[in-house]
N, C-alpha and C positions, 0 to 999 in steps of 0.2 A: 357227744362231747369227746369221744375217744379218737375219732378219725383225724381231727386237726392235730392232735398231739402226736399221732403216729407219722404224719406226713414228713416232718423234719427228720425223724429217725430213719424212715425209709429212704429218703433222698440222701441223708448223711451230711447235708450242708444247710446252714441257716444264713442266707445272705442278709446284708444290711438293707434297710428300706431304700428304695431308689430316690435319687434327687431329680430325675427327669422321667417323663412318661415315655410310652412306646413311640411317640412321635417326636421325641427330642425336645419337648417343651417342659420347662421347669415345674416342679411340684412345690408349691409354696412360694416364698419370696424369691425374687431373682438373685442369683449368685453374684452378679456384676451390676454396674450402673447402666449397661446397655447404651453407651454413648452414641454408637454408630451402628445402625441396623440396616440390613439390605434385603430386598426381594429381587431376585435375579431371574430373568427369563432369557434363555440363551439357545441359539441354534448353531450347530457346528457342522460344516461341510468339509470332511477330511480330504476329499478329492481336490478341492480348491484351497485347502488350508485356511478357510475363511470362517470367522465368527461374527455373528450379529447378536447384539444383546441390548436389553433394557434393564437398568438397575434403578430401583426405587429406594433411595437413601433417606432414612430418617435420622437426623443428627440433632443432638442436644448440646446446647451451649452450657458447659459446666461452670463457666466463670461468672464473675459479678460485673463484667463489662460487655456491652452489646458488641456483636461480631457481624461485620458486613462483608468481609472477605474470607472465603473458605479456601483452604489449600488441599490439593489432591496429588496423588501419585499416578503416573501413567508408565508403569514399570517396563512394559514391553517395548517402549520406544528406546530403551537401552540397546535393543537389537535392530534398530532401524537403519543406522548408517555408521560409517567408520568415524564420524566426528562426535558421536555421543560420548559423554564422560566415561561410561563403562568401557566402550571400545578403546578410547584413548588410553585409559589407565591400564587396561589389559595389554595393549600393544607395547606400552612403555615398561611395565613392571610385572605383568602377569596378574592373575586373579584367582578366584576360587572355582576350579573346574570350569573355566570359561574359555571358549575357543572361537570367538567371532573372527579372529584373525584368519581362520581357515575357511570362512564363509565364501561360497560362490555367489553369483548374482541372484540366484533364486532362494537363497537361504535366509535372507533378512526377513524380519517381521516388523509389525508396527501396531499401534493403537491410535484410533482417531475418534474423538468425541464429535458425534454428529448432531446431538441436540442436548439441551439442558433446560428444563422448564420446571417452574413451580407449579403447585396444584392449580393455581388460577390461570395457568397458561403463559405466565410471564417468561419470556425467552432470555435465558442467561448466557446462551452460547456466544453472543457478540462481546461479552465481557471477558472471555477467556484470555489469559495472559500466561505465556511460558515464563517460568521463574528459574533462576540458577543460583540458589542460596549458598552453595558450597564453593563453586569455582568460577562463576561468571562465564561459563562456556555457553555462548549463544547457540551453539549447534546441538545442545542437549535439550530434549523434550520429555523428560521424565517427571517433571513437576509443573503443575499449572494452578492458577487461581481462578475462581469465579467470584464476581462481586454481586451482591444482592441489592435490590432497590431499597429494601428496608432491612436494617440490621436485625439479627436474631437477638431477642432480649436476653438478659441474664437468666439462665436456667430455663430458657424457652427452647422450642423445637422448630425445625424446618424440614420439609420433605421436598426432595428434588428428584425428578425423573431424568436419568442420564441415559441417552441412547448412544451406542458406540458400535464401531466395527473394528475388526482386528485381523491381521494376517499372522498366523501362527509361525513363529521363527523355527528354524531347525533347532533341534534339541541342544540346549546350552544352559549352563548355570541353573539347573533344577527346573526347567520349564521348556516346553516346545514339543516338536514332533520328530519322530524317527520311524520311518516305515509305517506300520499299522498301529503304532503306539503314540499316544499324545498325553502329555502331562500338563495340566493347567495350574500353574502356580503364579501368584501375583499377576493375575490376568485381567482384572477388571478395574475401572476407574475407582481408586480407593482413597478415601479421605484421610488426611494426616491426623496428627494428634495435637489437640490444643491442650498444652500443659498448664495447669492451674496451681498457684501457690497453695501449699508448700511442695507440691509434687516435684520430685527430683531436683529440689533446690531452686526452682524458678521464683522470682520475686514479683512477677506480673504475668498475666496470661500470655503465653508465647506459643506460636505454631511450631511444632517440630515435624518438619516434612523435608527430608533430605533427598537429594538426587540418588539415582541408583549407581552405586560405585562397584568396581570390580572386586572389592574385598569387603563388602558389607552385606548384611542381611536386612531385617525389616523391623517395623514398629507400628502397632495399631491398637485402637481402642476395642473394648469388648462390645458385643452386640448380639442380635439374633439374625440368623441367616435362613432364608427360605429360597431354595434354588430349583428352577425348572429347566432341565437340560434335555435338548432334543438332538439326537444323533442317529446315524444309520442303525438299522436293526441288528446288523452283524457285529456291532461293537459292545463289549462289556463296559459297564460304567460303575465306578466306585467313587465315593466322595466323602467330604466332611459331613458328620452328623448321621442321622437316621433316614433310611429310605422310607418315604411316606406314600409313594405312588409310582406306578409304571403303566403307561398307556401306549398301546400299539396304534400307529397312525396309518391311514390309507396310502400315504406316499412312500411307504417302506421305512419310515423312521419310527423311533420309540422315544417317548418323553418320560424322563425319569425325574422324580421329585424328591428332594432331601430337605431336612430341617434340623437346625440345632440352635438352641439358645445359649447365650453366655460363652461365646468364642470370639477370638480376635481375627479370624480369617476363614476363608472357604477355598479349598483346593479339590481338584477332581482329576480323574483319568478316564479317557475313552480309548479302548484297546481291543482291536479285533484279533481273536485267537487266544486270548487269555483263559486260563483255567481258574475258576472261582471256587473257593473252599470256605465253608461256614463252620464255625465252632462257637463255643461259649466258655467263659471263665466263671467259675463258681468257687467261692471260698468262704468259710464261716466268718461272719461279721463284716464282710466287704460286699459292696454292691455287685450285682451280676452284670457282666459285660458281654454283649454279643461281638463276635470276631468275624471279620471277612478278610480273606487273603486272596490276592490275585498274583499268579505266577505264570511264566511261559510253560507250555506243555513239557518241554524238555527238562524243566527244573522241578518236576513234581517231587523228587526225592528230598528237596529242601523243605517241603511243607511241614513235616513233624517238628523239625528243629526250630523253624521260625515261630511256629505256634507255641512251642515249649518256652522259648525265650520271651515271647510276649506275655505268657501267663506268669512266668517268674517275675517279670517286671511289675505286673499288676499286683502280684502278691507282696513282693518286697516293698515297693513304693507305697502301697496302700497301708502297710503296717508301720513303716518307718517315717514317711513324709506326710502323705495325705491320701485318703481313699480316692481312687479315680471316680469322679462323679458321673461321667457321661455313660449313657446306656450302650454305646457302640464304639468300636475301634476298627479302623480299616488299615490294612497293610498291603503294599504293592511291591512285589519283587520284579523289577523291570526286565524286559527281554535282553538277550545277548546284544551287546553293543551299546546299551543304554544305561548300564550300571554306573559308569563313571560320571556321566553328566546329569543323571536324575536319581540314581539310587543313593540312599542315605540323606534324606531330607525330611524335615519335620513340619507338620501343620496340625492344627487342633483336631483331634480324633482321627487323624489320617497321617500316615508316614510311608515313605518309600524306603525299602530295605534292600538287601541283596539276595539274589537267588542263584544257586550254583547247580550245574548239571550233575556234578559228582562231588557232593559234600563229604567232608571228613567225618568220621564216626569215632566215638559216639557224640562228640561235640565239635562241630565245625566252628572254629574260633571266629572266622569272618562273619558267618551268619549271626552268631550270638553277639559279637561286638556291635555290629551295625544295628541289629534289631533292638538290643537293650538301649543303645545310645539314642536312637531316634525316638523310641517310645518314652524314654525318660524326659525327653524334651516336652512331653505333654504336661509335665510338672514345671520344669525349668525353661519356660518360654511361653507355653500355651496357657498355663494357669498363673504362674508368677511371671507376668508379662513385662520383662525388662526391655530397655531400648537397645536393640541389637546394632543399630547404627553407631551409637556413641559409647556403649558399655557392653561390648559383646561378651566379655568374660562372665557376666552375670548369667548368661545362658550357656555359652559353650564351655567355659571353665567349670562352672558348677556341674554341668551335665557330664563333663569328662570325669570329674570326681565321682559323680553318681554312677557312671558306667563302670568304673573300677569297683565300686561297692557291689553292683549287681553281678559282675563277672566273678567276683570273689564268692558271693553267695551261691552262685551256680557251680563254683569250683571249675571254671573254664579258664584255661591258660593258653598262651600262645605257643603253638607247635608249628615251626616253619615247614616241617615235612608235609603238612597238609596241603601246601601250595604246589607240590610237585604233581605233574601229570600222573594219573593212576598207574600207567604202565611202567613208570620209573620209580615208584615209591619203594618197591621191594629192594632196589639197588641203592638209591641215593638217600632213602629215608633215614637209615641209621646215622648218616653223617649230619643230617639237618635236624634230627630229633631234638626237641627243646621243650622247656617247661618254664615259660617266662610269664610273670604276673602282668596283668593289664596295666598297672600303674607304671611299669618300667618302660613301656614302649613310647611314652610321650614325655621325655625328660624336659626340665625347664630350659635347658640350653647347655652350652659348653664353655661359657665365659663367665667370670665372676662379676661382670658389670654389663648391663644390657644397653641397647641403643635407644629404646623407647619404653615408656611406662605401659602397664597393662591396660589401665582404665583410660582409654582415649578413643576418639572416633576412628573407625577402621581405615579411613583414607588418609589419616594423619600420622601413620607409622613411617619411620624413616625408610624402611624397605618393605616391599609387599610380602616377602617371606616371613617377616616378623609377626604379621597379623595372626596367622594360624599358630605359630609356635607360642606366642604370648597369650592368646585368648583361650587356647586349649591346654597344652601341657604345663606351661609355666603358671597359668592361673590355677590349675588343679593342684600343682605342687604348693602354691601359696596357701590354698585352702588346707592342704595336709599339714602345712607348717602351723597354721592356726589350731588345727586339731591336736597337734603335738603340744602346743602351748597350754591348752585347756584340758586335754584328756579326751579320749575317744567317747566316753559316755556323755560328757558335757557337750561335745561337739555334735553328737547325735541329737541332743535336745535343741541345740541351736538350729539345726537344719529342719527339724520337725516344726519348731516354732516359726521359723522363717516361711515355710510353706503354708502353714496355717494362717499366719497373720497377713501375708502378702498375696495370697491366692486371689485372682480376679482383680488385681491392682497392678500398678507400675512401680517397681522398686528401683533403688539406686545403690551405688557403692556405699554411700553414707548410711543409707537405711540398713544395709546388711551389717556394717560394722557397729552401728548403734545397737541393733538387736543382739548381735553376738556379745557385746559388752554387757548388755542387760541380763541376758540369760546366764552367762558364765560368771557374772559378778566380778569380772576382771576387765579393765579398760583395754580393749583390743585395737583402739583407733591408731595409736602410734605405730605399732607393728603392722597393722593392716594397711595404713597409708604408705608405709615403706614398701610393702609387698606390691600393692596395686597401683600406687601413684608414683613410686620411685623407680630408679633404675638399678638399685643395688642388688647384687647377687650374693651367693654364698659359695665359698670354696675354702673350707677349713682343711688344712693339710698337715700331715706329719712330714716335715721337710727333711728331717735327718734323724737317724738313730745310730748311736755308736756306744760301744762298751770297751773299756780298757782296764786290765788289771792294775791295781795300785801298788807300785813298788814301795819297799820300806823307806821311811823318811831318812834323809841323811843331812849332814851339816852339824852345827852346834845344837845339840838337843839337851833339854833340861834333864837333870839327874836328881829327882826327888827334892827339888828346891835348892840344890847345891850349885856349884859352878858348872855351867853347860860344858858338855863333853863332845868333842868332835867325833862324829860317826861317819865312816866312809860310805860311799855308794855301794849298795849290795844288790844282788839279783833278786828276782821274784822268789817268794817262798810259797810252798803249798799251803792252801787254806787262808790266803790273804784276802783282801777286799777287791771288789771290782767297782769302778766308777762308770756310770752310764749317763749319757746326755741325750736328751730328746729336744729337738727344735720343732716347735709348732708355729704355723703361720696362718693368719687370717688374710686371705687373698681377696675376699669380698668385703662389702661394707654393710651387709645386712645385720642389724643389731640383735643377734641371737646369742644366748649363752653358749659358751664353749667349754665343754668338759673333756678332759684327757684321761685315759685309763692306761696304766702300765701293768703288764703282766710279767711276773718274774719267773725264773726257771724253777723255783720251788713251788709254783702254783699260786702264790699270794698275789694280790692285786692292790694297786694304789691309784686313787683318783685325785686329780687336781683341776681347779677351775682357772681358766685364763681370764684375767681381769677385763671387764668391759672396756672397750676402746683401745686395748692393746693390739697392735698389728702382729706381734709375735711374742713368744715366750719360750725360754729355755728352762727345762726341768732337769735337775741333776740329782742323781741318787748315788749313794755309796753303801754297799752291803757286802757281807762276807760271801766268798765263793764257797761252793759252786752255785748255791741257790739264789744269790743276789743279782745275777745277770738279768737284765730286761730282755725278754724274748719277743715281746710284742708291744707296740705303742699304737694307740688308736684314738681318734677323735670321735665324739658323739657315740660312745660305746653302746651297742645294743639297740640303737634307735637313730639311724641315719636320717637327717632332715631331707624331705623330698626336694627342697630347693637346692640341694648340693649339686653343683654343676660338674664336679670332677670326683666322683666317689672312689675312683681308682687310687687317689692319694690319701685316703682317709686312714690308712694304716701302714706301718712298716714292721718288718719282722727280721730278726737275726737268724731265725731258723729257716724252714722251708718257705720259699717265697710264694705268694699267691699269684705272681705275675702271669704264668701260663694259663691258669684257670681264669683269671680276670680277662686275659686276651680272648679266650674262647667265648666267655660270657659277653664280653663287649662286642664281639663279632655277631653273635646272635642278636643282641639288642640293636646293633646298627642295622642288621638285615631286616629286623622287624620294623624298625622306624622307616627304612626305605620302602618297605611294603605298604605301610600305612600311607606314606606320601604318594606312592604309586597308584593307590586306589582312590586318590583324590581327597585326602583328609577324612573321608567317609562321612562328613558331617555337616 
């Protein structure tokens, strides 16, 4: 009886019971409805950039209405020709790390459905029809439908065998091939989502299956995935889920098998020359997680920091949001030249991060930022599976907020000196040395009124550049505004409850605001809708501050109730009064309380509220000199709202001006923001 008691003491850690077994299969009841499950059998020939595959899809009709037409994505056809919707949008306005405009004749890729049969052999391929639900572009082939001879009954199932071939595109927009490295993302014929009332506010069963746009990501149902992947023996393979088998074949290939229940997607990489590192995460009360990391040989020095960032994410997220339930987590740091187009992408139990040949010490901010951000997506997208096409803020905005939490927990801040070549750091480093919190590098914007709302389909923003700014930094600032409204402790309970209640389901903006109101006991819908569905910004400013000594009164002055006596104009006297005027302006329309604090020369402070709805307010004080002079006027004292688009005008002083310091800080922030943009939004 003694030995079992000693084991936890010897190990030092008592993990929580696992939710999945060593083969990636759930223990007990499924965590999700498993609406769309796949068995994938794939062969990849990297010399020809050719994929052949069979996907056995089992799909459940969750609705009360029979379904005879099924909708599918063929994402790789976005890279088929210059007339795809993706290529058109990218050419016109740019996209998210997309560069098909630079393609040569051999760079294009495609997906072709060769067969589609029911279990009884019924051929569905002749019913294939290309659909263009978003823009009517007949040249786009990223969405298709198949029509069944007999509808799938309500809550019934259908199994379809889909045979397809594909040419792997040159690396672009988080998928494709570059040299000996291939990333397979959104790579197989993938069924859309049949939304069922009251899911995301629909009133009748509705297929949500959008074309692949240059500024959008994805949306899928949960299911079980079993994948058999055959590649040349020289290639390292890593994938979603748990490796369940590896077989050497006589033809010089290896067949790898992976399985995972209760995920929304399956991604993998085949990479010749990668270094594979294994580790494990253990922490009291949290499930044990196996870790696999692939990096290029020249970036081995990145390994300790990437793994440390991964473990911190599992620890913090497991205790504040929801324990990571899966038994394995795979990270891929792409080779040189592939970071921009494939690093920084999230899939269930699988993420691409960044690897650097010469990382900064002790914390390379880029490695930590990208790793924590992408792994946090395993909560805010892979488990709480929002619609990235239509409400990208629910994954990117929430995840940007989450990344700032993780970076703060790790005490990692942005230091621009880390991005200098090693040989120049000793000389230029002191000039670029900085200590910028993660929240500061993605501001909500620079204008008090925006062009587009946050919660809208990604291809319906007025300008392509708005998509990233709105769904990342601005959305995270909006969440911080709600946090300021209810308090940090209450907001932490909101996020924990949100993760717990909506894990393995599809949430919406309304669901989030309703839950936030419930947990906080405060109706957040008015403010939340203004933040996410409106275009109002925030720029509360101290427009002017002036102080003038008050001269003695002159003219006919009362004389103790008698006849007024004419007093002549007199000069200033020592010890008189000083009158100060502060002009405060609301330059944005966001309905937030506005408090003003005045600090006097004698150290006393006075606070005033600007009435709701007032565009400006003038505050006047008159006090004895010398202590009565206002030396500092500031709005939102001690707690600047994250939505403030011009923090430089939040205060004015009659003493030493903060201007030069603000200029330097602003330059650092601007440089950091350019850096984030230069590495492709990272996310």
